[in-house]
Every structure is written in C-alpha cells, then in structure tokens.
N, C-alpha and C positions, 0 to 999 in steps of 0.2 A: 504494500500501500505505498511507502515510503512517509513521507512528513505530512503530519495531518495537524489542524490546530486543535487544542484541547480547551484551553479559555481564553477568555477574549473581554477585556474593558478599554475605558477610555481615559487618558489624561492628559497631561499638558509634560511635552518630554526636553530636557535638559542635560546638557553635558557640561564638566568641570572646565574652567578655561585651562588649557594645556600650561600657559603663560604662566600665570598670576597662583595656579591651584586654589584660588579663593573666591573668586566669583562663577555662578552658574551662565552658561550661554544657550538660550533657548533654540531648540532644533526644530520646535513646529509653532506656528504663528497661532494654534488654534487646539483644542484636544485633540489626538487622534487615537486610533486604536490601537491597542497593545494585546499582543497575543503571544501566549505559549504553545510554540510546536514540539511535537515529538516524530521523532524518526524511527521507525520501528527496526529499519535495514541495519541504520548504525548503531540503536540503541543511545541516540542523546536527544537531550531537552535544549530548545533554544527560546530567546524572548526575542521577537520579531515587530519592528513597528515600520510603516511604509507611510511617508508622505506624498501625495501624489505619487510620482514616478521614483522617488528616492529612498532609500532605507537608510532610515536615520536610529534605528538600533538592529543590531546584530549579535546577540551576546548569547553565547555557548555556555549552559549553566554546568558548575561542575560542585565537586562536594567542600570543596573548600571556600566557595562562595557565601555573602552573606548579605540580607538585604537588613537595613537600618531607617528605622523611623525617626525622623529628625523634627517633626511637628504632627498634627494631628491630621494635616492633609499632606504631608510631603515626604518622601523616603527616596533612598538612593545605595545603588549596588557599584562594586567596581569590578570593572574586566579587564584583565593584565592584558590578555588577547588582543584587545581593542586598543588598548592602553589608554582608558578613559572611565571616568567614573558618569553613571549616569544618575539622573535624578529625574522624578515623578512627580507630577502636580494633580492631585485627584480635587473633584469637586465635593466630596464627602468623605469622613473617616472611616465609613463602612467600606466603600470601595477601596481605599486604601488598605483596609486590614482583609479583605479578600484577596486582594494581590498578594500581600504579604504571606496567608496563608497556603497560596498557592506555590508561592517560590520555597516557601519550606519544605511542601510536599514535593515537590520537584526535586530539589536538593536531596532530600533523603530517598530517592527514587535512584538516583545516579551514583550512590554510593555502592551499589553495588555493580556498577560498571566502570568503563575505563574512565581514567580523568586527567586533565590535561598537567603535567607535569609543572610546579610553581605559576600557577594560575591564577591563586591568592594572594600574591607577594608584591604587588605594587607599595613602594613607599609612602604613597600620599593618601591612602585609601584607606574607607573606616575598617575593613577586614583585619590589618595590621593593628588596629587600637583592639580588636575582640580577640585576637591572640596574643595580643600583649599581655593580657590579664590571666591567660593560661600559663603561656609560659614563662613568665617575668622577663621576657626579654624585648628589644626594642628601644633604639634610640629617642631622645627628647625632641628630637627634629621630626619624628614621626608621630611623636604625640601633639606637637605643634599644626603639623599638617591637618592630622585628624580634626582638631578644634576648632581651624581654618573651616573644613571643607563643612563640618556641622553648622559652623556660623554663616557661612556662604547660603547654605540649606536654607536656615532659617531667614535670613535676608531676602533670599528669591521668593519663599512662600509669603512673606509680610510685603512684598511689592506686588505679587499675585493677585492675594485678598485686595490689596489698595488700588490697583487698576480694574477689579471687579466692581468694587465701591465708587470707584469715579466712574466707571459707565452707567452704572444703576443710576447715581445722582443726576449725571446727564439725562440719561431718560426721564427721569423724574421731573428735573428743571424743566425738558422739554411738553413732560405731560402738565406740569404746572402752568406753563404759559399757555400752552393751548386751552387749560381748563378756564384760566383768567380772561381771554380772549372771549370764550364761548358766554361766560359769564358777563363780561360787559354788553354783547349783543343781546343777550335777555334780557340785561337791564334796559337798554334802548328801546328792545321791542315792547317792552314792560311799559316805560315811559309814553311810547307812542302810542298804546291801546289804550294806558288809563285817559290820555287826551283827548283819544277819539271817542272816548266811553262820555267823559265830561261833556264832549262837544252834542253827541248823539243825546243824551240827558237832557241837554241844555234845548237842544232842536225839540225834544219831544215836548217840554214844557211848553214851548214857543206856540207848536200846532196845538196841544191841548187849548191855551188861549185863543186861537184865531177859531178853533171850531166850537168854542163856546160864542165866541161874536158872531159865527154863521149862524148858530143855531138859535141864537137870539134875534139874528137879521129872519131868518127863516120863520120865525113866530110872527114878525112884524107883518112881513112881508105876505102872510097867510091870511092875514086881515084886510089884505088892500088888493090882492090879487087874483085872479082867476084860478080853477084847479090845474090848468096847463103850467102857469107860471110856478104854482108852487109844487108841480111833479119835476120840474126841472130842477128846482134847488132841492128837493129831495133827492134827485139822482146826485147833484154834486157834492151833496151832504155824506152820500152813502159811497162816492169815491174817496171823499176826504177821509171818510172812518176807514175805508180800507189801505189807504196811505198811512193811516195810523199804525192799525195792526202790523203790515209790512216793516213799518220802522219799530216797532215793539219788538220783533222778531228779530231784526238785525241786531238790536239793542242785545237781546237774552244771546244771541252768538257771541258777539264780542264779550260779554260778560263770562261765558264759559271759555273761549279763548283765552280770557288773561286768568281765570281760574287756573288752566292749565299751564301756563306760563310760570304762574306764581309756585305751582307744585315742581316744576320741572327745575326753576330757580333754587328750592329748597333743596333740590336732590343733588343738584350742582355743586352747593356750597357744603353739603354734608360731606360729597366726596373729595371736593379739595380739604376739608377740614380732616378726614381721614388718611389723606395722601401725605398731608403735613405731619399729622401725626408720626406716620409709620418712617416719613425721612428722618425727623427728630429722633426716634429709637435707634434708625441705624447710625446715624451720624455719633 
C-alpha cells in the first residue's frame, strides 16, 4: 500500500531562525494541513505539510525525538536530519493536545523499528534539554539555546494571538462603523417620518375644519336652494368625507412605519451595546 495518512490536523507552521536560533520564521501565511504518514513498506512515520506546491514540513519521526508544549496553543520539535526546529501554532489547546498524543503514539511505534543515528542530537533543540536531565550531561550553551528557543516560541505565540486580536478588533471596528451609519440613517428616517406624521396630523385637523364649514354651508344652502343643488353639495360632502378617510388611512400606515422603525432602532442600539461590551471584554 505504500505511504498512507493516519492523522491530519491544521496549524500555523514555523521554523526556528537558523542564524539567530532565537526567532521563529513563519513557513505558512495561514493555517495548513499537518498530517502523520505511515509507510508500511519501510516501516517509517513522517510528519508532512504542504502549502500550495511547497513542502514546508517533511520530518521522519524516530524514538529520540520529543515534542514540547511551550504554551497552551504552541509546541515544537527538532529534526536533526532537516537541521531545524519546527513550531506549530494551533487555534485551541485541545487540537495541540491531540497532536502531542499522536506524536507520542507514533514515537513509541518507532521504537521497534530502525532509527536514525544521532537524529535527536542537535545542540540547539529542545531534546538536548530533555536528555540533559536524564544523563546529567550537556553544556551551559545548550541550556541557553533551549531557553532562547522556548522564549522565542512564547513570543511567537503572543504575536500570533496579538495578530488575531488585531484582526478581530479591526472587524469589530468596521462593524461598529457600519452599525453607526445604519443607526444614523434610521434616525434620519425617523425624523423625516415624524415630520411627515406631524404634517399629516395638521392636514387632517385642517380638513376637519373645512368639512365642518362645508356642513354648515350645506345646511344653510339646503334652506335656500332646490333639491338638485342640495344633491350636488351632498356629493361634494361625500367626496370630501372619502378624501378624509383616505388621508386617515395614510396617516395610520405612516404611524405603523414609524413604530416599526422605532423597534428596529431599539434593536440596532441593543446590538451596538452588546458589540461594545464584547469588545471591552476581549480587550
């Protein structure tokens, strides 16, 4: 069957700076797939990650390797064959723990097979710190390198978390501006509708006065004019009554629109308040 994937997760990939041995250099611009592969024909395990067409991790696991968690979401291991230290930044601690469990499981599985001589002996990797405790050997320079690598991992994790917060803050600021613009638009619409409602109410009152005047004129003319003239006036009065009812209906619809906008405005204000509270808690 050849080489087959046995476990896959996603993480940001880093390599230790080969010159300074202090800083992490990102190998991927975003989280990529990290996979454990097993080759049953050669009885070897490898960690492989490909970003686009470029292999950014190709690490054969052997019994002398160790994976070290340097923070809740960041861990590292060294590969002397690749002459580097790999670092992985996960989105959650649970994902990191799963990767560590699989690393230890695969490492145990390699103990029964062939191992590469000297594969865990890089002088500036975390493994030298682990074996230093067991054997009592190792130079002070090695310990300093271990501290620098661990410190660099913590700095990289903090930078990673800081970048995520900056992105979240930028998105929140953009959303806040959007809500602020929409809130202002609603306020303007509310003001226009309030003015229109006030004008409609004033018009209705004016028409009521006119209608009352028409009724008085109609009553007066009834006494003076013939039935035909009265009928014409009654038709006019009926038409005016119909116009009045239509205006009342328009007024009622505008009142409903105003109430709907008030409810929407209250919802937007509540969302803006919740968003500001969330931003406050994150910062």
